[in-house]
VEXKE-756950 format. One record per residue (C-alpha): x, y, z. Coordinates in steps of 0.2 Angstrom, whole numbers, padded with zeros to 4 digits, always signed. Layout:
VEXKE-756950
XYZ...
This chain:
VEXKE-756950
+0000+0001+0000+0006+0017-0004+0009+0029+0010-0005+0041+0013-0003+0058+0006-0003+0074+0017-0002+0092+0011+0006+0106+0023-0004+0117+0032-0014+0128+0020-0021+0145+0024-0032+0155+0012-0037+0174+0011-0047+0185-0001-0040+0202-0002-0053+0217-0003-0048+0219-0022-0056+0200-0026-0037+0192-0027-0037+0175-0018-0021+0171-0009-0015+0153-0006+0000+0151+0007+0006+0133+0010+0020+0133+0023+0030+0117+0018+0048+0112+0027+0062+0106+0017+0073+0116+0004+0075+0133+0008+0067+0142-0008+0049+0147-0009+0039+0147-0023+0028+0161-0029+0015+0159-0043+0002+0171-0048-0012+0162-0058-0026+0169-0069-0042+0159-0074-0044+0161-0091-0031+0156-0105-0030+0153-0123-0049+0149-0125-0052+0166-0120-0043+0173-0135-0053+0183-0148-0057+0174-0164-0041+0175-0175-0029+0181-0162-0024+0163-0157-0007+0165-0148-0013+0182-0141-0014+0176-0122+0003+0167-0123+0011+0184-0132+0004+0195-0118+0012+0184-0104+0028+0183-0113+0028+0203-0115+0022+0207-0099+0040+0206-0090+0049+0216-0104+0045+0232-0097+0034+0240-0084+0031+0256-0077+0044+0255-0063+0058+0245-0074+0065+0240-0091+0065+0222-0096+0085+0222-0094+0081+0229-0076+0069+0215-0072+0082+0203-0079+0095+0209-0068+0084+0210-0052+0078+0192-0056+0097+0186-0058+0102+0195-0042+0088+0185-0032+0095+0168-0040+0078+0165-0048+0070+0163-0065+0054+0170-0069+0042+0159-0079+0026+0161-0087+0014+0150-0096-0003+0148-0103-0014+0134-0106-0033+0132-0113-0039+0137-0095-0026+0147-0086-0011+0160-0087+0001+0159-0074+0018+0169-0071+0029+0163-0056+0046+0162-0050+0057+0150-0036+0069+0159-0025+0079+0158-0010+0065+0160+0005+0073+0175+0011+0071+0185-0007+0051+0180-0005+0048+0199-0003+0057+0204-0019+0049+0190-0028+0032+0197-0025+0037+0214-0029+0042+0207-0046+0026+0199-0049+0016+0213-0044+0026+0223-0056+0025+0212-0070+0006+0208-0068+0000+0226-0064+0010+0237-0072+0018+0231-0089+0019+0244-0104+0021+0231-0117+0036+0241-0126+0032+0242-0144+0049+0235-0149+0048+0220-0137+0030+0215-0142+0034+0215-0160+0050+0206-0157+0042+0191-0146+0029+0191-0160+0041+0188-0173+0050+0175-0163+0035+0164-0159+0030+0166-0178+0047+0158-0182+0045+0145-0169+0028+0140-0174+0036+0137-0193+0050+0128-0185+0037+0116-0177+0032+0112-0194+0048+0101-0195+0041+0089-0180+0027+0078-0188+0022+0073-0170+0018+0093-0166+0009+0093-0183-0001+0077-0179-0006+0085-0161-0010+0102-0169-0020+0094-0183-0030+0082-0171-0036+0097-0161-0042+0107-0177-0049+0092-0183-0058+0087-0166-0065+0104-0160-0067+0112-0176-0073+0131-0171-0072+0128-0152-0060+0139-0143-0049+0122-0138-0046+0120-0156-0029+0129-0157-0013+0126-0145-0009+0137-0133+0004+0144-0143-0007+0149-0157-0006+0149-0176+0006+0158-0187-0005+0166-0196-0015+0174-0181+0000+0179-0173+0004+0188-0188-0011+0199-0186-0009+0202-0168-0004+0221-0164+0001+0229-0148-0016+0236-0146-0022+0219-0145-0010+0214-0132-0015+0230-0122-0033+0225-0123-0032+0208-0119-0021+0212-0103-0034+0225-0097-0049+0212-0100-0039+0196-0092-0027+0202-0079-0039+0207-0065-0037+0204-0047-0054+0196-0046-0050+0184-0059-0032+0180-0051-0025+0170-0036-0008+0171-0029+0001+0156-0022+0015+0155-0010+0024+0138-0005+0038+0135+0005+0045+0136+0022+0037+0153+0026+0030+0159+0040+0012+0161+0035+0007+0179+0044+0022+0186+0035+0017+0180+0020+0000+0185+0019+0006+0202+0024+0018+0202+0010+0004+0199-0002-0007+0213+0005+0006+0225+0004+0012+0220-0014-0005+0217-0021-0018+0226-0011-0018+0243-0021-0021+0232-0038-0038+0238-0045-0045+0233-0061-0063+0234-0069-0073+0219-0068-0077+0211-0084-0092+0200-0089-0087+0182-0086-0086+0172-0103-0090+0154-0100-0082+0142-0113-0095+0130-0119-0094+0111-0118-0086+0106-0137-0096+0094-0148-0090+0076-0151-0076+0076-0164-0083+0072-0181-0079+0055-0188-0068+0052-0203-0049+0053-0207-0038+0068-0210-0021+0065-0220-0010+0080-0218+0002+0077-0232+0020+0076-0230+0029+0068-0245+0044+0069-0238+0041+0057-0222+0047+0038-0222+0035+0035-0208+0018+0042-0202+0012+0050-0185-0004+0043-0182-0018+0049-0169-0035+0040-0167-0048+0053-0155-0065+0052-0148-0074+0062-0136-0067+0065-0119-0075+0074-0104-0071+0088-0092-0059+0088-0078-0073+0089-0065-0082+0075-0073-0086+0060-0061-0078+0049-0075-0061+0057-0071-0054+0042-0061-0061+0028-0070-0056+0036-0086-0038+0037-0080-0037+0019-0074-0046+0013-0090-0033+0024-0101-0017+0017-0092-0023-0001-0094-0026+0002-0112-0010+0013-0117-0004+0019-0101+0014+0010-0101+0026-0004-0107+0014-0018-0101-0002-0010-0108-0013-0018-0119-0009-0007-0134+0011-0008-0132+0008-0028-0132-0002-0028-0147+0007-0015-0157+0025-0015-0152+0027-0033-0143+0017-0045-0155+0017-0036-0171+0032-0024-0171+0021-0011-0178+0029+0005-0168+0042+0007-0154+0029+0017-0145+0011+0019-0142+0000+0030-0130-0017+0033-0124-0023+0047-0113-0039+0058-0108-0034+0077-0111-0047+0086-0098-0048+0105-0098-0063+0115-0089-0076+0114-0103-0073+0095-0110-0058+0085-0118-0053+0072-0129-0048+0053-0128-0035+0049-0141-0023+0036-0145-0005+0041-0152+0009+0031-0161+0020+0031-0177+0024+0017-0189+0030+0013-0205+0020+0020-0220+0015+0003-0227+0009-0003-0210-0002+0014-0206-0019+0007-0209-0014-0009-0199-0009+0000-0184-0025+0011-0184-0036-0005-0185-0026-0014-0171-0028+0003-0160-0047+0002-0163-0049-0016-0161-0040-0016-0144-0051+0000-0138-0067-0011-0143-0060-0026-0134-0057-0017-0119-0074-0009-0119-0083-0026-0121-0072-0036-0108-0064-0022-0096-0048-0026-0087-0045-0042-0078-0039-0041-0062-0021-0043-0063-0021-0028-0075-0031-0017-0065-0021-0021-0050-0004-0017-0058-0011-0001-0065-0017+0005-0048-0002+0001-0040+0008+0011-0055-0003+0026-0054-0003+0026-0035+0016+0025-0036+0018+0039-0046+0007+0051-0038+0019+0056-0023+0032+0060-0036+0023+0074-0041+0023+0083-0025+0040+0082-0021+0045+0099-0024+0037+0117-0019+0032+0122-0036+0025+0104-0040+0014+0107-0024+0010+0125-0030+0007+0119-0047-0006+0105-0040-0014+0119-0029-0016+0130-0045-0026+0117-0053-0038+0114-0039-0040+0133-0040-0043+0135-0058-0054+0119-0059-0065+0122-0042-0059+0106-0034-0055+0103-0016-0039+0097-0008-0045+0078-0007-0042+0077-0026-0022+0077-0019-0025+0068-0002-0038+0056-0009-0031+0052-0026-0024+0034-0022-0041+0030-0012-0051+0036-0028-0040+0027-0041-0041+0012-0030-0059+0011-0029-0061+0010-0048-0067-0007-0053-0067-0017-0069-0086-0013-0071-0081+0006-0071-0068+0003-0082-0079-0005-0094-0092+0008-0093-0081+0024-0097-0073+0014-0111-0090+0011-0118-0094+0029-0118-0077+0037-0123-0065+0025-0131-0065+0025-0151-0076+0012-0159-0082+0010-0177-0083+0028-0181-0066+0036-0173-0058+0053-0179-0041+0047-0187-0028+0059-0190-0012+0053-0200+0004+0064-0206+0012+0057-0220+0013+0054-0238-0005+0056-0244-0001+0047-0259+0005+0032-0251-0008+0031-0236-0024+0039-0241-0032+0025-0251-0027+0013-0236-0037+0023-0223-0053+0025-0233-0061+0010-0222-0061+0021-0208-0071+0035-0214-0071+0048-0227-0053+0054-0232-0049+0072-0233-0032+0077-0237-0024+0095-0232-0006+0101-0234+0005+0104-0220+0003+0123-0220-0015+0121-0217-0011+0117-0199-0001+0133-0196
């Protein structure tokens, strides 16, 4: 049995301006993590401006009303820290980790970046060009192309249809005025919370938060609710890459939101099907048939919905065979469910991994941020192992019946269309697009 998970003492406070503050006093390494998280990420970008949230987060630290970008860099380095910013579908975060004695200056830097960025035009343009170049470079990675093509094919016009980094053609149209407007609309204390984790004195940390962020004011905005996405349309999308000697494959179907009651059963079922070297897909595709070195399945969950998908790669001539085996194994699992040995092994695996996700202050801050973004309580962390072990074979079979791909999946293949398209017709209507359509 796994050791029980215990979180450090956690204190929560909401400042008069609406900012939530979460302090977890955690002994150990004398470092403190401070993370400012905003509810709302790439899914809230205006249509045709994908990548705007990511660009705004990057540009916020390149100059404020108090400091230039180079001055911020020097200050952060002097603290022995590094500022990180990130965006996903549902949240934006800016944070840093530094020696605990530097926490007052760390919070000063975070407050400066979040509340007073000036977005110097030269810096915004430089970062925009850099991100467009990075997106163009990604076209050289077939696995990245496959992931992006799958999002677009599965979600259509839904806000989840693009990666947080955006699309090159959209970023090319972003201007500094868009960045300013997005910051004014989304960077508000009422939509944010500050996390502090480390060997800190709770009262001091709360007082620092009040002092650094208490005067932050921003107009409240109407909350935008991201609607649940529709089920992925069945069929086959081939992204034509004539130069490839093997294909990237994704087989997708509808998933569920992070708050779904199916979350734990889905996690266990997916792990048995394609979550490790002893999984069914690995045995069927790699060990028994030698079709690929690797294959995985997972539920990707977000606030409004999600996807289930199988990912793999293979030789051009075995593309249709791998897709067929993946679908057959998913259907067989939905009919039979896991056996007792498979279920026990994967539950032990998942429960054993869980403590490793809570080893550092930054990892704890990330998990607490997830709870806040998705409106979950701490039992999602402390009760994780019990909930995983409570999943039985019937629950796995039920979730597989409702979510695993069956007779009409969405299949996405990146490879030479002239060699693979005809063999994929058995899985549905085949549509071929050039790789530039993914950008």
